[in-house]
VODREN-724806 format. One record per atom (N, C-alpha, C): residue in one letter; x, z, y; atom name. Coordinates in pm, whole numbers, plus 50000, padded with zeros to 5 digits. Layout:
VODREN-724806
 aa    px    pz    py at
  A     X     Z     Y CA
...
END
This chain:
VODREN-724806
 aa    px    pz    py at
  M 14043 27965 58947  N
  M 14005 27825 58933 CA
  M 14109 27735 58999  C
  Y 14146 27627 58930  N
  Y 14236 27527 58987 CA
  Y 14158 27434 59080  C
  E 14232 27373 59172  N
  E 14170 27268 59252 CA
  E 14157 27141 59169  C
  L 14255 27119 59079  N
  L 14258 26994 59002 CA
  L 14316 27019 58863  C
  I 14252 26960 58764  N
  I 14310 26952 58630 CA
  I 14336 26805 58599  C
  I 14459 26776 58557  N
  I 14499 26641 58516 CA
  I 14506 26640 58364  C
  I 14442 26541 58302  N
  I 14441 26529 58157 CA
  I 14522 26406 58118  C
  G 14637 26426 58054  N
  G 14720 26314 58011 CA
  G 14863 26327 58056  C
  G 14957 26284 57968  N
  G 15099 26295 57998 CA
  G 15173 26163 57993  C
  G 15099 26052 58006  N
  G 15163 25922 58016 CA
  G 15202 25893 58161  C
  P 15237 25769 58193  N
  P 15278 25737 58330 CA
  P 15174 25773 58435  C
  G 15045 25753 58402  N
  G 14939 25786 58497 CA
  G 14931 25936 58521  C
  G 14929 26012 58415  N
  G 14921 26157 58428 CA
  G 15040 26216 58501  C
  I 15160 26166 58468  N
  I 15281 26218 58532 CA
  I 15285 26181 58680  C
  A 15251 26057 58712  N
  A 15248 26017 58853 CA
  A 15148 26103 58930  C
  A 15034 26129 58869  N
  A 14933 26214 58932 CA
  A 14988 26355 58952  C
  G 15057 26408 58851  N
  G 15111 26542 58860 CA
  G 15215 26556 58970  C
  V 15304 26459 58980  N
  V 15408 26462 59082 CA
  V 15346 26458 59221  C
  Y 15251 26369 59241  N
  Y 15188 26356 59374 CA
  Y 15102 26477 59407  C
  A 15031 26530 59308  N
  A 14949 26648 59333 CA
  A 15036 26767 59372  C
  A 15150 26782 59304  N
  A 15241 26892 59336 CA
  A 15296 26877 59477  C
  R 15333 26756 59513  N
  R 15389 26732 59646 CA
  R 15285 26750 59756  C
  K 15158 26733 59721  N
  K 15049 26756 59816 CA
  K 15003 26902 59818  C
  K 15070 26986 59736  N
  K 15040 27128 59728 CA
  K 14896 27153 59679  C
  I 14847 27065 59593  N
  I 14718 27086 59530 CA
  I 14738 27180 59412  C
  K 14656 27283 59402  N
  K 14669 27378 59292 CA
  K 14627 27307 59163  C
  T 14725 27271 59079  N
  T 14702 27177 58970 CA
  T 14750 27229 58836  C
  L 14674 27196 58733  N
  L 14713 27216 58594 CA
  L 14713 27082 58524  C
  L 14819 27050 58451  N
  L 14824 26927 58371 CA
  L 14823 26965 58223  C
  I 14735 26900 58147  N
  I 14723 26925 58004 CA
  I 14756 26797 57928  C
  T 14848 26806 57833  N
  T 14883 26689 57754 CA
  T 14933 26731 57616  C
  E 14910 26646 57520  N
  E 14963 26671 57386 CA
  E 15111 26636 57381  C
  T 15146 26518 57435  N
  T 15284 26471 57440 CA
  T 15309 26402 57573  C
  F 15433 26367 57598  N
  F 15468 26293 57719 CA
  F 15505 26149 57682  C
  G 15476 26056 57773  N
  G 15518 25918 57755 CA
  G 15408 25821 57722  C
  G 15294 25871 57672  N
  G 15186 25780 57636 CA
  G 15224 25689 57520  C
  Q 15161 25572 57513  N
  Q 15185 25479 57403 CA
  Q 15327 25425 57402  C
  S 15394 25430 57516  N
  S 15529 25376 57525 CA
  S 15631 25460 57450  C
  L 15592 25579 57407  N
  L 15684 25667 57336 CA
  L 15749 25598 57216  C
  V 15675 25508 57150  N
  V 15727 25443 57029 CA
  V 15797 25310 57058  C
  S 15803 25269 57185  N
  S 15866 25141 57218 CA
  S 16017 25151 57202  C
  A 16075 25050 57139  N
  A 16220 25049 57120 CA
  A 16294 25023 57250  C
  D 16236 24941 57337  N
  D 16305 24903 57460 CA
  D 16201 24861 57563  C
  I 16191 24936 57673  N
  I 16098 24904 57782 CA
  I 16178 24837 57891  C
  Q 16140 24715 57925  N
  Q 16218 24638 58022 CA
  Q 16140 24607 58149  C
  N 16017 24658 58162  N
  N 15936 24623 58279 CA
  N 15890 24743 58360  C
  W 15952 24861 58338  N
  W 15924 24976 58424 CA
  W 16007 24955 58551  C
  I 15940 24939 58664  N
  I 16007 24896 58785 CA
  I 16115 24996 58827  C
  G 16233 24942 58855  N
  G 16347 25024 58896 CA
  G 16437 25065 58782  C
  T 16394 25036 58660  N
  T 16474 25069 58542 CA
  T 16491 24943 58458  C
  K 16615 24896 58445  N
  K 16639 24770 58376 CA
  K 16599 24775 58230  C
  S 16630 24885 58162  N
  S 16599 24898 58020 CA
  S 16601 25046 57983  C
  V 16500 25089 57907  N
  V 16496 25229 57864 CA
  V 16415 25236 57734  C
  S 16460 25320 57643  N
  S 16384 25339 57519 CA
  S 16259 25420 57547  C
  G 16160 25411 57459  N
  G 16039 25488 57475 CA
  G 16066 25638 57477  C
  F 16159 25682 57392  N
  F 16194 25823 57387 CA
  F 16254 25870 57520  C
  D 16348 25792 57574  N
  D 16411 25829 57701 CA
  D 16313 25817 57817  C
  F 16223 25721 57808  N
  F 16121 25704 57911 CA
  F 16032 25829 57918  C
  A 15989 25876 57802  N
  A 15905 25996 57796 CA
  A 15981 26117 57851  C
  K 16108 26130 57815  N
  K 16191 26240 57863 CA
  K 16206 26234 58014  C
  M 16224 26114 58066  N
  M 16239 26093 58210 CA
  M 16112 26136 58284  C
  L 15997 26099 58231  N
  L 15871 26137 58293 CA
  L 15853 26289 58291  C
  E 15879 26349 58175  N
  E 15863 26494 58162 CA
  E 15955 26569 58258  C
  E 16080 26525 58268  N
  E 16175 26592 58356 CA
  E 16133 26581 58502  C
  H 16079 26467 58539  N
  H 16033 26449 58678 CA
  H 15917 26544 58707  C
  L 15826 26556 58611  N
  L 15712 26645 58630 CA
  L 15757 26791 58640  C
  R 15844 26832 58548  N
  R 15887 26973 58545 CA
  R 15975 27009 58664  C
  A 16028 26911 58732  N
  A 16108 26937 58852 CA
  A 16021 26979 58970  C
  Q 15890 26958 58959  N
  Q 15799 26996 59067 CA
  Q 15770 27146 59060  C
  E 15767 27210 59175  N
  E 15748 27354 59179 CA
  E 15601 27394 59169  C
  D 15513 27315 59225  N
  D 15374 27358 59240 CA
  D 15280 27291 59140  C
  I 15310 27306 59012  N
  I 15220 27255 58909 CA
  I 15237 27339 58782  C
  E 15128 27363 58714  N
  E 15132 27432 58585 CA
  E 15111 27328 58475  C
  I 15175 27350 58362  N
  I 15171 27252 58253 CA
  I 15133 27321 58122  C
  V 15035 27263 58053  N
  V 15003 27304 57917 CA
  V 15031 27184 57828  C
  D 15133 27193 57742  N
  D 15164 27080 57654 CA
  D 15135 27118 57508  C
  S 15147 27021 57421  N
  S 15118 27037 57278 CA
  S 14974 27082 57255  C
  D 14885 27037 57340  N
  D 14743 27070 57327 CA
  D 14661 26950 57372  C
  V 14537 26944 57326  N
  V 14451 26829 57353 CA
  V 14317 26877 57407  C
  V 14267 26811 57509  N
  V 14133 26841 57561 CA
  V 14029 26786 57464  C
  V 13935 26871 57427  N
  V 13831 26829 57332 CA
  V 13692 26829 57393  C
  A 13674 26894 57509  N
  A 13541 26898 57571 CA
  A 13553 26928 57719  C
  V 13461 26871 57796  N
  V 13450 26900 57938 CA
  V 13303 26926 57968  C
  E 13275 27032 58041  N
  E 13136 27060 58079 CA
  E 13128 27087 58228  C
  K 13015 27048 58286  N
  K 12992 27070 58429 CA
  K 12951 27214 58451  C
  I 13011 27278 58549  N
  I 12970 27413 58590 CA
  I 12934 27407 58739  C
  D 12883 27515 58793  N
  D 12829 27513 58930 CA
  D 12929 27464 59033  C
  D 13053 27512 59024  N
  D 13150 27478 59128 CA
  D 13262 27388 59078  C
  G 13235 27314 58970  N
  G 13336 27221 58920 CA
  G 13319 27190 58773  C
  F 13427 27206 58696  N
  F 13425 27168 58555 CA
  F 13501 27270 58472  C
  R 13456 27287 58348  N
  R 13529 27370 58252 CA
  R 13585 27278 58144  C
  V 13715 27290 58117  N
  V 13784 27208 58020 CA
  V 13822 27295 57901  C
  K 13789 27248 57781  N
  K 13823 27322 57660 CA
  K 13922 27241 57577  C
  T 14016 27310 57512  N
  T 14121 27242 57437 CA
  T 14112 27273 57288  C
  K 14188 27197 57212  N
  K 14192 27215 57067 CA
  K 14244 27353 57029  C
  A 14331 27409 57113  N
  A 14386 27542 57088 CA
  A 14291 27653 57133  C
  E 14166 27615 57161  N
  E 14060 27709 57199 CA
  E 14090 27781 57330  C
  K 14154 27708 57421  N
  K 14175 27757 57557 CA
  K 14070 27694 57648  C
  A 14041 27761 57759  N
  A 13945 27708 57855 CA
  A 14002 27724 57996  C
  F 13984 27619 58076  N
  F 14034 27620 58213 CA
  F 13925 27562 58303  C
  E 13925 27606 58429  N
  E 13825 27558 58523 CA
  E 13892 27498 58646  C
  A 13827 27394 58700  N
  A 13880 27328 58820 CA
  A 13767 27266 58900  C
  K 13793 27250 59028  N
  K 13696 27184 59115 CA
  K 13688 27035 59082  C
  Y 13804 26974 59059  N
  Y 13811 26831 59034 CA
  Y 13888 26802 58905  C
  L 13860 26684 58846  N
  L 13931 26639 58727 CA
  L 13987 26500 58750  C
  F 14108 26479 58699  N
  F 14164 26343 58693 CA
  F 14197 26313 58547  C
  I 14139 26207 58494  N
  I 14155 26174 58352 CA
  I 14248 26054 58337  C
  A 14360 26076 58268  N
  A 14455 25969 58237 CA
  A 14498 25986 58092  C
  S 14399 26000 58005  N
  S 14425 26032 57864 CA
  S 14458 25910 57780  C
  G 14458 25792 57841  N
  G 14504 25672 57773 CA
  G 14412 25625 57661  C
  S 14469 25548 57573  N
  S 14395 25496 57458 CA
  S 14488 25493 57338  C
  R 14430 25469 57225  N
  R 14510 25455 57103 CA
  R 14480 25319 57044  C
  R 14583 25250 57001  N
  R 14566 25117 56944 CA
  R 14497 25125 56808  C
  K 14406 25034 56786  N
  K 14350 25022 56652 CA
  K 14459 24972 56560  C
  K 14468 25031 56445  N
  K 14572 24996 56350 CA
  K 14515 24912 56235  C
  L 14602 24839 56171  N
  L 14563 24763 56053 CA
  L 14546 24854 55931  C
  N 14620 24966 55933  N
  N 14618 25060 55820 CA
  N 14656 24992 55689  C
  V 14769 24920 55696  N
  V 14822 24854 55577 CA
  V 14963 24908 55550  C
  P 15012 24897 55427  N
  P 15149 24943 55396 CA
  P 15251 24876 55487  C
  G 15347 24954 55533  N
  G 15455 24903 55616 CA
  G 15431 24914 55765  C
  E 15304 24923 55806  N
  E 15274 24923 55950 CA
  E 15331 25046 56019  C
  Q 15303 25161 55967  N
  Q 15349 25284 56031 CA
  Q 15501 25297 56024  C
  A 15558 25267 55909  N
  A 15703 25282 55890 CA
  A 15782 25189 55982  C
  L 15724 25072 56016  N
  L 15796 24973 56097 CA
  L 15746 24967 56241  C
  D 15664 25064 56279  N
  D 15619 25074 56418 CA
  D 15741 25095 56508  C
  G 15760 25005 56605  N
  G 15878 25012 56690 CA
  G 16001 24948 56630  C
  K 15987 24896 56508  N
  K 16098 24830 56439 CA
  K 16057 24687 56402  C
  G 15988 24625 56494  N
  G 15938 24490 56472 CA
  G 15787 24483 56474  C
  V 15721 24597 56455  N
  V 15576 24603 56474 CA
  V 15550 24650 56617  C
  S 15472 24572 56691  N
  S 15447 24602 56831 CA
  S 15298 24595 56860  C
  Y 15256 24671 56961  N
  Y 15117 24670 57005 CA
  Y 15107 24630 57153  C
  C 15215 24576 57207  N
  C 15217 24537 57349 CA
  C 15306 24416 57369  C
  S 15244 24300 57381  N
  S 15322 24176 57394 CA
  S 15393 24167 57529  C
  I 15327 24212 57636  N
  I 15390 24206 57768 CA
  I 15515 24293 57768  C
  C 15506 24409 57702  N
  C 15620 24502 57699 CA
  C 15735 24447 57615  C
  D 15702 24393 57497  N
  D 15804 24370 57395 CA
  D 15839 24224 57366  C
  A 15765 24129 57422  N
  A 15790 23988 57390 CA
  A 15937 23947 57407  C
  P 16007 23990 57514  N
  P 16147 23946 57531 CA
  P 16240 23992 57419  C
  L 16198 24092 57343  N
  L 16283 24143 57234 CA
  L 16283 24050 57113  C
  F 16195 23950 57113  N
  F 16178 23865 56995 CA
  F 16224 23721 57022  C
  K 16320 23708 57108  N
  K 16373 23575 57141 CA
  K 16434 23510 57018  C
  G 16391 23386 56989  N
  G 16443 23311 56877 CA
  G 16391 23353 56741  C
  K 16291 23441 56736  N
  K 16239 23489 56609 CA
  K 16102 23429 56577  C
  D 16072 23423 56448  N
  D 15937 23387 56404 CA
  D 15853 23514 56404  C
  V 15735 23506 56465  N
  V 15651 23625 56476 CA
  V 15508 23591 56438  C
  A 15430 23694 56411  N
  A 15288 23678 56385 CA
  A 15210 23766 56480  C
  V 15098 23716 56528  N
  V 15003 23794 56607 CA
  V 14878 23811 56523  C
  I 14836 23936 56503  N
  I 14719 23965 56422 CA
  I 14602 23989 56516  C
  G 14502 23902 56511  N
  G 14385 23916 56596 CA
  G 14362 23794 56680  C
  G 14243 23734 56668  N
  G 14214 23610 56739 CA
  G 14120 23624 56857  C
  G 14108 23747 56909  N
  G 14031 23767 57032 CA
  G 14117 23734 57153  C
  N 14066 23765 57272  N
  N 14142 23734 57394 CA
  N 14277 23804 57398  C
  A 14282 23929 57351  N
  A 14409 24001 57353 CA
  A 14512 23932 57264  C
  G 14469 23883 57147  N
  G 14558 23812 57058 CA
  G 14607 23681 57118  C
  L 14516 23606 57179  N
  L 14554 23479 57240 CA
  L 14653 23501 57355  C
  E 14628 23604 57436  N
  E 14717 23633 57547 CA
  E 14855 23678 57497  C
  A 14856 23748 57383  N
  A 14984 23788 57323 CA
  A 15064 23665 57282  C
  V 14996 23567 57224  N
  V 15063 23443 57184 CA
  V 15125 23377 57307  C
  I 15050 23370 57416  N
  I 15100 23306 57538 CA
  I 15218 23385 57596  C
  D 15211 23517 57589  N
  D 15324 23600 57635 CA
  D 15451 23569 57556  C
  L 15434 23529 57429  N
  L 15547 23503 57340 CA
  L 15603 23361 57355  C
  F 15533 23272 57423  N
  F 15578 23133 57438 CA
  F 15725 23121 57479  C
  P 15770 23193 57584  N
  P 15908 23172 57630 CA
  P 16014 23229 57536  C
  Y 15975 23304 57436  N
  Y 16072 23379 57357 CA
  Y 16075 23342 57208  C
  A 15962 23352 57141  N
  A 15959 23330 56996 CA
  A 15981 23184 56962  C
  S 16041 23159 56846  N
  S 16063 23021 56802 CA
  S 15942 22967 56728  C
  K 15867 23055 56662  N
  K 15747 23017 56589 CA
  K 15647 23132 56600  C
  I 15521 23098 56624  N
  I 15419 23201 56642 CA
  I 15299 23170 56552  C
  Y 15275 23256 56456  N
  Y 15154 23246 56374 CA
  Y 15049 23338 56435  C
  I 14924 23292 56442  N
  I 14816 23380 56482 CA
  I 14719 23390 56365  C
  L 14699 23512 56316  N
  L 14615 23534 56198 CA
  L 14481 23593 56241  C
  E 14374 23526 56203  N
  E 14239 23570 56236 CA
  E 14162 23597 56107  C
  Y 14094 23710 56102  N
  Y 14022 23752 55982 CA
  Y 13902 23661 55952  C
  N 13836 23612 56056  N
  N 13715 23530 56038 CA
  N 13747 23380 56038  C
  E 13642 23299 56036  N
  E 13660 23154 56023 CA
  E 13710 23087 56150  C
  A 13691 23153 56265  N
  A 13730 23091 56392 CA
  A 13783 23197 56487  C
  L 13870 23154 56578  N
  L 13919 23244 56683 CA
  L 13803 23284 56774  C
  K 13812 23404 56832  N
  K 13702 23454 56914 CA
  K 13733 23449 57063  C
  G 13856 23419 57098  N
  G 13896 23420 57238 CA
  G 13836 23307 57319  C
  D 13854 23315 57451  N
  D 13799 23215 57542 CA
  D 13849 23075 57506  C
  P 13758 22974 57509  N
  P 13797 22837 57475 CA
  P 13913 22782 57558  C
  V 13915 22814 57688  N
  V 14022 22763 57774 CA
  V 14157 22819 57729  C
  T 14159 22948 57695  N
  T 14283 23010 57648 CA
  T 14323 22954 57512  C
  Q 14225 22927 57428  N
  Q 14253 22866 57298 CA
  Q 14319 22730 57314  C
  E 14268 22650 57406  N
  E 14325 22517 57428 CA
  E 14470 22527 57474  C
  K 14495 22619 57565  N
  K 14631 22637 57615 CA
  K 14725 22679 57503  C
  M 14678 22768 57419  N
  M 14759 22820 57310 CA
  M 14787 22712 57206  C
  K 14682 22640 57167  N
  K 14695 22540 57061 CA
  K 14778 22420 57104  C
  A 14791 22400 57236  N
  A 14870 22286 57287 CA
  A 15020 22307 57268  C
  N 15060 22430 57240  N
  N 15202 22458 57223 CA
  N 15241 22435 57077  C
  P 15340 22351 57052  N
  P 15379 22318 56913 CA
  P 15437 22436 56834  C
  K 15471 22544 56903  N
  K 15522 22662 56833 CA
  K 15414 22735 56754  C
  V 15287 22710 56790  N
  V 15177 22793 56739 CA
  V 15115 22734 56614  C
  E 15090 22819 56516  N
  E 15015 22782 56397 CA
  E 14903 22884 56377  C
  V 14780 22836 56372  N
  V 14663 22922 56356 CA
  V 14626 22932 56208  C
  I 14609 23055 56161  N
  I 14568 23078 56023 CA
  I 14440 23161 56026  C
  T 14330 23102 55988  N
  T 14203 23174 55986 CA
  T 14170 23224 55846  C
  M 14068 23308 55836  N
  M 14028 23369 55709 CA
  M 14146 23438 55643  C
  A 14224 23508 55727  N
  A 14347 23574 55679 CA
  A 14334 23725 55695  C
  Q 14348 23795 55586  N
  Q 14344 23941 55586 CA
  Q 14484 23995 55559  C
  T 14544 24053 55661  N
  T 14678 24111 55644 CA
  T 14671 24229 55547  C
  I 14757 24228 55447  N
  I 14752 24334 55345 CA
  I 14881 24416 55339  C
  E 14991 24365 55396  N
  E 15115 24444 55395 CA
  E 15214 24385 55495  C
  I 15288 24473 55563  N
  I 15398 24431 55649 CA
  I 15527 24465 55575  C
  L 15614 24365 55563  N
  L 15733 24377 55480 CA
  L 15857 24409 55563  C
  G 15948 24482 55504  N
  G 16074 24514 55570 CA
  G 16120 24654 55535  C
  T 16250 24677 55554  N
  T 16306 24810 55528 CA
  T 16339 24879 55660  C
  D 16443 24831 55728  N
  D 16479 24888 55858 CA
  D 16410 24814 55972  C
  M 16380 24687 55950  N
  M 16312 24604 56050 CA
  M 16211 24515 55978  C
  V 16114 24463 56054  N
  V 16015 24372 55995 CA
  V 16085 24249 55938  C
  A 16047 24213 55816  N
  A 16102 24093 55751 CA
  A 15994 23993 55719  C
  G 15867 24033 55724  N
  G 15759 23941 55692 CA
  G 15628 24015 55675  C
  L 15529 23941 55630  N
  L 15402 24005 55596 CA
  L 15333 23929 55484  C
  K 15245 24000 55416  N
  K 15160 23940 55315 CA
  K 15017 23938 55366  C
  Y 14947 23828 55339  N
  Y 14806 23823 55374 CA
  Y 14727 23758 55263  C
  K 14601 23792 55258  N
  K 14510 23735 55159 CA
  K 14431 23622 55223  C
  D 14434 23504 55162  N
  D 14351 23393 55205 CA
  D 14208 23423 55158  C
  R 14120 23452 55253  N
  R 13986 23496 55218 CA
  R 13898 23383 55164  C
  K 13946 23260 55175  N
  K 13873 23147 55116 CA
  K 13904 23133 54968  C
  T 14032 23145 54935  N
  T 14075 23120 54798 CA
  T 14106 23248 54719  C
  G 14124 23359 54791  N
  G 14163 23483 54726 CA
  G 14312 23492 54697  C
  E 14385 23387 54733  N
  E 14529 23382 54706 CA
  E 14607 23471 54803  C
  T 14712 23536 54754  N
  T 14801 23615 54838 CA
  T 14917 23528 54883  C
  K 14942 23526 55014  N
  K 15048 23443 55071 CA
  K 15143 23530 55152  C
  E 15261 23476 55178  N
  E 15364 23554 55246 CA
  E 15428 23473 55357  C
  L 15458 23538 55470  N
  L 15528 23474 55581 CA
  L 15657 23551 55606  C
  A 15767 23479 55628  N
  A 15893 23542 55668 CA
  A 15891 23555 55821  C
  L 15911 23677 55870  N
  L 15895 23703 56013 CA
  L 16000 23800 56065  C
  G 16018 23795 56196  N
  G 16102 23894 56262 CA
  G 16022 23993 56344  C
  G 15890 23971 56352  N
  G 15806 24062 56430 CA
  G 15659 24042 56403  C
  V 15581 24148 56423  N
  V 15436 24143 56406 CA
  V 15372 24213 56526  C
  F 15285 24142 56595  N
  F 15211 24198 56708 CA
  F 15066 24222 56664  C
  V 15024 24348 56671  N
  V 14889 24385 56627 CA
  V 14800 24390 56750  C
  E 14700 24303 56754  N
  E 14608 24294 56867 CA
  E 14464 24293 56816  C
  V 14425 24406 56758  N
  V 14289 24416 56703 CA
  V 14205 24516 56782  C
  G 14248 24544 56906  N
  G 14169 24630 56994 CA
  G 14230 24767 57016  C
  A 14171 24840 57108  N
  A 14215 24976 57141 CA
  A 14094 25066 57155  C
  I 14116 25194 57136  N
  I 14009 25293 57146 CA
  I 14044 25390 57259  C
  P 13966 25392 57368  N
  P 13995 25485 57477 CA
  P 13981 25630 57431  C
  N 14071 25715 57479  N
  N 14066 25858 57446 CA
  N 13972 25927 57545  C
  A 13844 25902 57529  N
  A 13746 25949 57627 CA
  A 13627 26022 57564  C
  D 13638 26055 57436  N
  D 13525 26120 57368 CA
  D 13483 26250 57436  C
  F 13578 26319 57495  N
  F 13549 26450 57554 CA
  F 13464 26444 57681  C
  V 13444 26324 57737  N
  V 13357 26312 57854 CA
  V 13238 26218 57829  C
  K 13210 26188 57704  N
  K 13094 26105 57673 CA
  K 12967 26175 57720  C
  G 12885 26099 57791  N
  G 12762 26156 57846 CA
  G 12781 26220 57982  C
  L 12904 26239 58023  N
  L 12932 26300 58153 CA
  L 12966 26197 58260  C
  V 13030 26087 58218  N
  V 13063 25979 58311 CA
  V 13015 25846 58252  C
  E 12995 25750 58338  N
  E 12951 25618 58293 CA
  E 13067 25544 58226  C
  M 13036 25480 58113  N
  M 13136 25402 58040 CA
  M 13083 25261 58015  C
  N 13175 25168 57988  N
  N 13133 25033 57953 CA
  N 13112 25021 57802  C
  E 13086 24899 57756  N
  E 13055 24879 57614 CA
  E 13174 24907 57523  C
  F 13294 24915 57581  N
  F 13414 24943 57502 CA
  F 13451 25092 57500  C
  G 13369 25173 57567  N
  G 13397 25316 57574 CA
  G 13498 25352 57680  C
  E 13530 25258 57770  N
  E 13622 25285 57880 CA
  E 13547 25347 57997  C
  I 13610 25441 58065  N
  I 13548 25504 58181 CA
  I 13548 25407 58298  C
  I 13432 25386 58358  N
  I 13421 25295 58472 CA
  I 13468 25369 58597  C
  A 13565 25309 58667  N
  A 13624 25370 58786 CA
  A 13624 25272 58902  C
  D 13596 25322 59020  N
  D 13601 25241 59142 CA
  D 13745 25200 59168  C
  P 13775 25071 59172  N
  P 13916 25029 59188 CA
  P 13977 25067 59323  C
  K 13895 25104 59422  N
  K 13951 25146 59551 CA
  K 13998 25291 59549  C
  T 13925 25376 59475  N
  T 13953 25519 59479 CA
  T 13978 25580 59341  C
  Q 13940 25509 59236  N
  Q 13943 25558 59097 CA
  Q 13836 25664 59070  C
  Q 13740 25681 59160  N
  Q 13631 25773 59134 CA
  Q 13541 25719 59025  C
  T 13489 25808 58942  N
  T 13393 25770 58838 CA
  T 13251 25786 58891  C
  S 13155 25768 58801  N
  S 13014 25783 58840 CA
  S 12976 25928 58866  C
  T 13059 26021 58824  N
  T 13031 26163 58842 CA
  T 13117 26220 58953  C
  Y 13053 26282 59052  N
  Y 13129 26340 59163 CA
  Y 13229 26443 59109  C
  G 13352 26431 59154  N
  G 13454 26527 59115 CA
  G 13542 26483 58999  C
  I 13514 26365 58942  N
  I 13596 26315 58832 CA
  I 13653 26179 58868  C
  W 13784 26166 58853  N
  W 13855 26040 58874 CA
  W 13919 25998 58741  C
  A 13947 25870 58724  N
  A 14010 25822 58601 CA
  A 14098 25702 58632  C
  A 14204 25686 58555  N
  A 14294 25570 58571 CA
  A 14369 25547 58441  C
  G 14432 25430 58433  N
  G 14510 25395 58315 CA
  G 14425 25340 58204  C
  D 14477 25344 58083  N
  D 14413 25278 57969 CA
  D 14277 25337 57932  C
  V 14250 25459 57973  N
  V 14119 25519 57943 CA
  V 14010 25462 58033  C
  S 14051 25395 58140  N
  S 13957 25338 58236 CA
  S 13933 25190 58208  C
  D 13845 25130 58287  N
  D 13811 24989 58269 CA
  D 13902 24896 58349  C
  V 14022 24944 58382  N
  V 14119 24859 58451 CA
  V 14147 24735 58367  C
  R 14164 24621 58433  N
  R 14179 24494 58361 CA
  R 14310 24488 58282  C
  H 14420 24527 58345  N
  H 14551 24516 58280 CA
  H 14601 24655 58243  C
  K 14632 24673 58115  N
  K 14679 24802 58066 CA
  K 14832 24804 58071  C
  Q 14885 24853 58182  N
  Q 15029 24851 58204 CA
  Q 15076 24984 58264  C
  N 15196 25027 58227  N
  N 15249 25153 58278 CA
  N 15253 25158 58430  C
  N 15303 25052 58492  N
  N 15317 25051 58638 CA
  N 15181 25057 58706  C
  I 15083 24988 58648  N
  I 14948 24990 58706 CA
  I 14885 25127 58689  C
  S 14905 25189 58573  N
  S 14852 25323 58550 CA
  S 14907 25422 58653  C
  A 15037 25415 58676  N
  A 15099 25505 58773 CA
  A 15046 25481 58914  C
  G 15035 25354 58952  N
  G 14986 25322 59086 CA
  G 14842 25367 59107  C
  D 14757 25341 59007  N
  D 14617 25381 59020 CA
  D 14603 25533 59021  C
  A 14690 25602 58947  N
  A 14688 25749 58946 CA
  A 14723 25804 59084  C
  I 14823 25746 59146  N
  I 14862 25790 59281 CA
  I 14748 25767 59378  C
  K 14684 25653 59367  N
  K 14567 25622 59450 CA
  K 14461 25731 59435  C
  A 14436 25773 59310  N
  A 14336 25876 59283 CA
  A 14374 26009 59347  C
  I 14501 26050 59334  N
  I 14544 26178 59389 CA
  I 14534 26178 59541  C
  L 14567 26068 59605  N
  L 14554 26061 59750 CA
  L 14407 26072 59792  C
  D 14319 26014 59711  N
  D 14176 26025 59739 CA
  D 14128 26169 59718  C
  I 14178 26233 59612  N
  I 14142 26373 59587 CA
  I 14192 26462 59700  C
  D 14312 26438 59747  N
  D 14365 26515 59860 CA
  D 14278 26497 59984  C
  D 14234 26374 60008  N
  D 14142 26350 60120 CA
  D 14014 26430 60103  C
  M 13961 26434 59981  N
  M 13837 26508 59955 CA
  M 13857 26658 59978  C
  L 13969 26710 59933  N
  L 13996 26853 59948 CA
  L 14008 26892 60095  C
  H 14060 26800 60175  N
  H 14080 26831 60317 CA
  H 13978 26762 60406  C
  K 13877 26697 60341  N
  K 13767 26634 60412 CA
  K 13815 26539 60522  C
  K 13913 26453 60482  N
  K 13967 26358 60583 CA
  K 13869 26244 60605  C
END
């Protein structure tokens, strides 16, 4: 039996793995891939200490740091599909039909962005299609862009783009934006912004890079087109937490509720951090910091400090 199983290979999982190894905690880390959602980013400019790095190189950097540790075991190219409570800890089952046991669990399995599922979206992901305005807004300086989604995430994406984009369209599927009124006022006060409601995005245009998008005017049925240099998709995210449903407390969005002081969940022996948790800001640096906080708390528990 391991003392700790870490689930996830993004910044949170890797930070947890490095710290657990350095604390000599008997640890297994399970991940499908390394890098988390940032793997598809063309250019990451806000990872502290690194001026600029591609998502691919970022993932490689994280993996190399983890594998440099002597006291950790790694199972990659596999996914956790179930967790069950046992007398002295937890049993973790994977898609490859493997089973592992540990006294404690740390979950940093992240989330997956909801997609529009329209032509062009997948092909242009990382080539003008973005799912993180804080990460990628500086890459769109002087360009016309569209933000898809009129909830708070969409409104905040528009505000993140204020210093960079020359024109910002915000497309909302329904008759009115859903975000907070105060944020709406701030957004609408900027002359760069144009709000388009009753708009159903039907295609993202471009060959090597985003060149525009087509949307259907749901009032008239007419198909319209915008010339663009970027598209930000902000229609929500889905936490990768199905494997612990019913085992830990979650909020209405399916995020694992974690104590911000320790990252402990409602279930003794399980900690969570990063995008799978109810943390307010979904950021690589925050995920790593919260993961380290969790490992230090786990170390305290193991040694009853």
